N, C-alpha and C positions, 0 to 999 in steps of 0.2 A: 633540473634533475632533482629527484626526491631522495632524501636519505631514508634508510630503513625506518628510523623513528618517526618519519612523517607519513608512512603508509597508513591509509585508512581503509576500512572495510565497511561498506554500507549494508545494513541489515534491514530487510523488509519482511515484517511479520504480519501476515494477513489476519492472524487471530491472536492478539496479545494475551488474552486470558489463557488460551491453550498452551502458550509458550511457557507459562509459569508451572505447568504440570511437569513433574519429573519424567524424563524420557530415558530409554536405554541408549547409551552412547558407547561406542567401542571403536576407538581409533588407535592403531598400533604406533608405538614409538618409532621414529625414523621415517614415517610416511612423508612424502613430499607435501609441503604445506598446501599447494593448490588442490591436491587430491584429498587431503585431510579436511579442508574447508568444504569441498563438495560432499564429502562423506557426512560431515556435521550437518550440512544443509538437508541432506536426504534423511538422516536419522532423526532430525528434530522438526522437519517440515517448515523450516525457516529459510527464506531466500537470502542468500548472501551474494553481494556483488563486489567483485574485486578484479584488479588487473593481474592476470597470471604472471606477467613479466616482472611485476614488483615483488613476487614471492619466490621467484626462482632461487634455488639454492637453500631455501629455508626448509627445515624439517620439523615435524610436529613431535611434541612429547606424547607419551601414552595418556589417553583420556578414556577411562572406562568406568562404567557404573550407571546407576539409576540417578540421573542428575537433572536439575533444572537447566534449561538451555543457557541462561546467562552464566551459570557456574561452569558449565561444560566449555563454553566459549572462552571464558576467562582462563581456564586451565589450558586450553588449546593455544591461546595466544601468548601465554606467560613467557617472558624472556625473548620473544621474537621481534620486538620493536613494532609490532602491528597494533593498531587501535581500532576497536569497533565503535561505530556510532550509529 
């Protein structure tokens, strides 16, 4: 069984150069983490693979602004015990 600190999210970015360009990200505080990760993926065009069962009960902080994808993801995962690789 995996502890929350061991949860990993795999990121697949088909266009690494495009990922560096700031994107408009708007995720509301309290959004269930699975929904927030899917919204992040849709808003940044970066594929994120994760097991929804492992994020059950987690809520996202508010992430809003014109942000580079890595900064937005860092904010989204802050304090959650989730790690992106």
